Structure formats: structure tokens, C-alpha cells
N, C-alpha and C positions, 0 to 999 in steps of 0.2 A: 557638928565642929571635931570632934573626937575622931568620928569617922574620915572626915575629912581630910585633919590633920596625919591622919595615922596611914592615909593614902599617899599622900605627898611624901611622908618621911619612907616608905616601901618604893615609891619610884626615885628618888633621891639615893637610896640604898643600892637598886638595881644602876642606876647611871654609874654611881662611884665603883660598883662591882664589875660591870659590865665595858664601859667604857674607859672608865679611868685605873680598869684592873686593881681594885681597893686602893688605891690613894685617893685622899683626900682633896679635893677639888679645889683647893685655895688659889689665892693670886702669886703665890710665891711659884707652885705647879703649875700656872698658866703662864708666867713670864719664862720660865725653864722651856715650855713647849713651843711656846712662840720664837725664841732663838732656835731650835730644831728644825720649826717648819719653815723660817726664813730661810736656812741651810740651804733645805729642797727646793726653796720657789725661785731661789737665785740662777737656777737653770733654766729661768724665762729668756735670760741674756745670749744662752750657747751658742743657739745659731747665729744669734745677731751678731757677737764677736766675728764668728767665719766669715761672714758677708760682709763685714766692715773694712775687714781685711784683705778680703778679695777686691771686692767692687769700688771701695772708695779710697783706703791707701793705694789699691794696685798694687799690693804685694805678690809676690811668686809664690809657688808652691814651698821651695826651698826656705824663703824668708820667713813664710808662714810657720812651718814645722820648728825652724831656730827660736822663732821668736816668743811660741808657746812654751817649749821647753824652758827657756830661759826664765818666763814670767812665772813660771811655779816653783819658784825656789823657795820659797816660805814653805812648803809642804815638806821641803826634805831638813828643815831645821824645827820642825814642828816642837820636840822635845824640848828645846829652848826656851819657848814661849811658858812651859810649865815650869822652870827654875825661876824664871823672870817674876813671875805670879808670886810664885812663895816667898821669894826671898826680897821683893821689892815692893813692898804694899804703897799705895798712893792716899797721902790721908790717911792712913791706918787701917784702909782697905785694900784685899789682895785681890776680889774677884771683881764687886761691881763695878769699879772703874776703868777695869781692862775691858770690861764688857761694852761701856759706855764709847771709850774710844774707837773699840773695833768697830761700831755701827757707823758713828762719824768716820772713818777712813773708809770705809766702803761705800758710804755715801758719797765723800770726796771723788773717790775715784771712778764709780760712774757717772756723776755728774762732769767730771774732767772727761772721760770718754764722749758723753752728750754735746761738748761745747768747743773744748780747747785742744783735745787731741789731732793732731793733723798730720804726724809723722810715725814713722814706727817705731822709733825710741820713745816718744812720748805714750806710744802705745804698751809698749813694754813695760813701762814705769806703772801705768795707769793698770794694767792688767795684774802684775805683780800686786799693788797695793789692796787689789780688792780680792787675789788670793792671800795675802797676811793677813786681812780684815776676817776672812772666813778660817784661815786656820787659828787665828788667834782666839776668835769666839767658839771654835769646838774644842780646842786645849781647857779654856775655863769653865764651860758648860755642862764637857764631862767631869772636870773635877768636881763641881757642883754635883752633877747626879752619884758619882761615887761617895762623895761625905755623905750625901741623904741617905744612899743605899744601904750605909752600912747599919742603920737603925732598922732595916727591915726584918721582920720573923722569917725563919725558916720557908713557911707556906709560900711567902710573897718574893721570895729571892729571885731578882731579875724582874721583877714587874715592871718596875719603875725605868731601868733600860729599855725595855721592851716600848714602852706609853712613849718615850722620848725619842727614840730613833723609829717608831712607827710613824711620830707625827712629823721626821723629817723627810720618810719615804712618803707621804703622804703629798707635802709638797712639791717632791721632785716629779711623781705622777702626774700630779696635775700641768704642770710646766711642760712637761716631755712634749706633749701635742700644742701646746700654746705658743711654744718658743717659733715654731713653725707659722700658726696660723697668724699671730699679731704680725709677722712681716707682710702677709697677704695685705697689711691695709695700712700699716706704718712703716717708716724708715728705721734704719737700726738705731740713729740717735735719739730717734723717739720711746724708742724700745728699752735705751739704757736711761732715760730720764724716768720712765715706768722702774724699772729696775732699782733705781736708785732711791726711791721712796721704802724697800723694806728693811735696809738695814736701819733705818732709823726706829723700824719695831724693836731691835737690837737696844737699842741705846736707852728707849722706854721702857722695856721689859726689864732694865736691867736695877730701875731705881724700888721694882718689887721685890727682889730678890731681897731674904732675910738674913743679913750679913753681921757680924759684931764686928767693931772695931779691934785692931790689934793693942793686946793690954798693954795697961801702962807703963808696966816695966817691960819695953821695948826691946832693950840690950839684952837681956835675959832671952827675951822670947827670938831675936835674931840670933844670938849665940844657939839656940836650939835648933833653929832653923839652919843654920852654918854647920853644925854638926851632923844632923841628918840627914841633908845634902851629901856632905863629906861622905859620909857612911854609905849612903845609896851609890856615891861615885865609885866607889871602892868594891862593891857589891857589883856593880855594873862591868867596871875592868878586868874582876875576877870571873866571872860570866864568860867575856867575850874573849878570854885566853883560851877558853876551852874549846877545843876541836868540836864536839859535838854541838856547838853551837854555833860558830863562825864559818865552820864549813858548808852546811845547812843553809846558812844567810848570802855566803858567797853565790851557791846555787841559784837562790832568790833572785840575786841582782843580777847574773847572767841570762836566768829564764826571761827575766824582766826587759834585759838591754838590749834584747834582737830586734833589728831595724824594724821601723812601720810605714807604711805606704800612706798613712791616713789622710795628711794633709793632700798630696798628688789624687788621692781618691775624691775627696770631695769637689778639689778643681774640673776633675773627669765628669763626676755627677751633675754638676751646676753648670759647666761652661759647654760638655761634649753631649750629653743626656738629657739636658735643659731640666732638669727635676727642680721643682718649686718647694718655695721654702715649707708651705703647709705640707707638701709630701715627705718632705723631709722630718718633719715635727711628728709625724705618723710613725715612721720609721723608728725616730725616738721612742716614741710610745711603746710600738712594740718590741725593742729590744730591752724595755725597762722589763715589761713583764716576761719576757725571757730570760731577762736575768734574774727574775724570782722564781721562774719556773727551773732555773739551774739550780736554786738554793736549796728547793725543796726535794729535786731528784737526787742532790747530794746528800741531804739527810735521810732521805726515804730509804734508798739503796747501795750508795756509795762509801758512807763513811766510815766502814770497818776496813774498807780497801787499803794494803801498806802503799805509804808514801810512794815508793820505787815503782809499782805497778801502775798506780794513777796517773803517776806526773809520764811516764814513757807513753802509754796511752794517749793520755790527751795531746800531748806534743804531736803522736805519730798521726791523731785523728784530725786534729786541729790543722796540721798541716795539708792534709789530703783534703779535707773539705773547704781551706781556705782558695784550693785551687781552682774552684768552681767560679771565682772572682774574674779567672782569665776568659772564661765564656762570655762575661760580661764585658770586658773591655776590649775583645776582639770581636764585638756583636754576633758573636755564634748563637747567642740564644735565641738569639731573631730569627736563624736560618731553622730553630729547632720549634720556632712559633711561640715562644715564650715573650711575653712582653716585658720590655725592660724594668718598668717599674713593680710586678709583679715578681720577678726573677730577685731582684734588688731585695724587695719584703722579705721572702722565703730565704734570701741567701743570710742577711741580718740576723733571723730568727735564730737559723741553725746554730752560726757562730757564736751568736750572744751565750746562747744555754751551754756551749762546750767551753768558752772564755771562762765562764764564771763557774761552772764546776771544777775547771782548772785553779781560779783563783779561791773559791772556796778552800780547797786543800792548802795552799799559801796559808791561808788566815788561820787554819787549823794546826798546821806546822810550826806557825809564828808563834800560839799560845801554847804549843807542846814546848817548844825550846825557852819558855819564861820560865827562870826560878821562883822559889818563893821570896820574898821582899823587893824584888824590884821587876814586878810583873808590868805594872805599866809603862816604868820608865825602857824598858828593853821593848817593850812591845809597840811602842810608840818609835822607837831608833829604828826596829827591824821595818815598820811602816817606812820611815824614812828611806831608808835602802831600797826598798821597792819603788819607791816616788825618783829616788835618782836614778833608779834603771828605768824609768820610762822616759826619764828627760834623756838618758844617752840615747834610748830606743830612736827618739825622735832626731837627737844629734846625727844618727849613723842615717836615719830616713831621709834627713835632709841632704848628705853626702850624695848618698845613691840618686837622690831626683837630680843632683845637681849633674852628678858624672854622665849621667843617661839622657843628660837634655831634656828633661821634661819641664814643660813650663805652662802658663796658663791656657795655652792653646794647642802647646805640640804632646802628644800621647802616644807617639809612636812606639816608644819603647817603652810605656805603662806595663805593659804583658810582663817584661823582662823584671822591673819593678817588684810586681806582684809575685812573679816566682822565686825572685831572691828574698824576698822576705817572708815569704811562706816556708821555703825549705830553711832558713835559717831558724824558725822554731825548733829545729830539730837538734841546731848546734849544744843545748845544755844536755843533752842525753848522755855523751860521754863522762860527765861528771855525775849521773845520778847516784852513784855509789856515795855522795857524798853526804846523802840523805841519812835519815835512821833507819835502821834495819829491822825495828820491831814490826811483827805480824799485824799488828793491831794498833787503831791509833788511841794513845792513850792520854784525853784531855779532861780535866776533873770535869764534875757537872758545874761546879762555879764556874769556873770558865767559862765551859759552851754558854751557861746562861745569860754572862755578860758579854760573850762574842757575838754570838749570834744574831740577835735583834740589831746589834750596830752593823756587822756586815750586811743584813740585807738592807737596811736602810742607804748603806754606803753605795750600796749594787743599783738599788734603785735611783738615785739623785746621781749617781755617776761621780761620785767625786776622786779626787785625784788617786785617792788608794786603790780605788778599783779603775779608774782610766786618767792616765795622768792630763790628756788633753784629747778634745774631740777630733 
């Protein structure tokens, strides 16, 4: 019996160390992991939304681009959710009720899409509600992880973040392919029904979060919180008044705000090239792994390259490589004997690697800019600026699509849209001097440990902070 008990103990210790990275697998940890996993698994409806807007609501590429850009507004105001959660406890609790509400809101939004949404305005509201749900739960669960990570030893630093965001990445990778496969057998509304089940996991997991209610001396506590928030806002205002912070932030916005041809290209691949949902799911799976490959390449070979150098070269190479899309939209690849599917798959893989290498640099730059005391708030604000730039990008793309007369069936000038959007990636280069001049990236070890796992998961699941919309 002693031998058997000893063996079970060793297995348990091994699982704790290797799978849970030294963190005890208690009910609260499983609840937190479940919330992150749901963030990744919600990608199940990514393609369903695109096909729903195109085939059932019969929206044009211009309308889809504008609608999705507007629907992701919650990701631009994400820092506000942190202030609300900290300053407005519900029934004495700051985290648990907001997680429950976010899960309910998510389920309601997906059920709405599955049943009562029949107009573009209703779709915009429902998609915005689903974004609000994920953005809110993301802020709350991130704060829970940060609070619990403070008690980690130096040897375990970053392990909890790695575990949580790894859970999110697994969910995203699983659904990358199935997001297309499900549409081969079910309608988009059925996929929405399936997706609606997952936010309920967040609401259920919230009850397992160990949280003490606000102290009875609520007035003093709220007064202290008010002073803390006021102090943080003062520090934030002081930080943003410095050129060394707002100039690189402006560069990030300009870099992200260049026009996008994504919506028009989706219509081209489905209506003109007749790509099936299952194949598009395969493309998503490949690009997800390519994103992770881009992270590895950056970490292994490029992280010591100065900001200005890597931004310049990534812009130039992305513009050149992006021009290969012209071969597809003009069907030149067929003359070269390359099948549309294989060409699209290879093209997406290469462009994803390049795009994520450049995005890695943005994340490291953002971490580099954050001064002590307001790291989390300023980092969230920088990501909001990044997401705002993404929405502006889709708005500009919608305008160009409209001016060029590109519709769900007319792709005569799609080549010109691709040309313009690829050349526009060079527009930020005159402002590259706004970036820091340090020869080496100087991000503290602690910031790297907190940043990289988060970034890897967001790249894998295609969260708005890596791609505002598909």
C-alpha cells in the first residue's frame, strides 16, 4: 500500500510539475484555465460569421468590412473594464459577478445570432455584444492571474501566465480547422447555437473563483481605491505627455491603420475561386501554426535587432510578398501551373510568418514603453490604440472597395485594391524616426515572462489584438 501510495504521489507530482508547470491543480486554477480555453474555443464561429454576413444577410464586401470594424469597439475601450471592475463591486465582489455577467452576455449574443438576427444592424449589435463579453472576461481573468502570480517564487515566475495563455492557445488551435469543417455539415445558425454553449462555462467557472468580499469598511476601501485610480490616472497622463511614449504610440497607430483588403478577398476566394469552408478552416490552422513559427523565429533570431531596422525591413518585405496575391486575383498562378488552393495555402503561410514577426516587435515595443507603476494600464491602452488602428484599417479598406466598385460578384479591380493596400504598408516608413533609437531592445526579464505567453496565445487564437477581424 505504501509503495502504491508513493507511486501515485510521484505521478501527481510529475503531472503538477510538467503539465501544470508547478501550479497546484485546484478547483480555482481549473476555473481560470476554463475561462482562457473558452476564449480560444470561441474561434469556432469565426468563419460562420463571415459566411452568415455574406450568404444569409447578403451584405456586400464594403458593408461587411464596415460592420466588423464597428462591432469590435469593445476591444478599443478594454482598459475601462478594469476600472469598472475595481471601482464598482457587485454584491461586494469585484471579479466573480463580472465573469458571470460576461458569460451570460456571450451566450445571449450567440443565441441572438442563431435566432432573431436578420438585419445588418442587429448583426452589428450581436457581434459587438460577443466582443464585449470576451473583452470583459479577458480583463477580469487577467487581473485574477496577476493577483495570484504575485505570490509566485522567482523560480516559478511566469509559469501561471504560461499555463493560462497556453490553455487559450490550445482552444484556438483546435477550432482553427473545425471552424470550417462544421460548416460542411451544419448551417451557420447551428454553429452559433453550438458556440453559445461555451460562454456558459465562464459563468459556471466563476463560482469556483476564491474571492473574498469587499471589507465591511467599504467607505474606506472605496476611498483608497479612488485614490489609487486617481494616482494611476495621474501617472498615466504624465507618461503620455512624454514624446518618448506618444510618438511610438502614434507610429503603432499609423502602422496598423493602413487599409485592408481582407473582406473583399474573402468574397473573391469564396465566390470566384469557390473555396469550401473546410479548406478555409485548413488555411486558418496553417496560419495559426505559422503565427507560432513567427513568434519562435523572432525569439530565436530577431529579438536583438533595433526597432527601426526590423520595422523598415518587415514593411518592405511584407509589401513585396503581399504582391504575390496579384498572381491569384489575376489567375496568373494557373498559367504557372499552380493550383489555386496550394497557392493560397503557401501564400497565407508566408504572409502570416512575416506579419507575426512585425507584430511581435509591436508587443515588445509596447512593453518597452510602459513605465513602472502603470505597466498594465498603459499596456492595455497601447493595445486599445492598436485595435483602433485595425478598425480604421477596415474602414479605409471599405472606402477603397466602394470607390473601386468591387462587389460580391465584380472583382475586375480587385488587383488594384490589392496593389494599393500592399503599397500602403510602406506609408509608416517616413515616421520610423519616431521609434526609440536604442541599438538593443531592453525589455526586463519580468516583462518578457509576462508578455510572451500572452502574446503567443493571442496570435494562435487570432484575438483582435493580433487581428481585429478576419
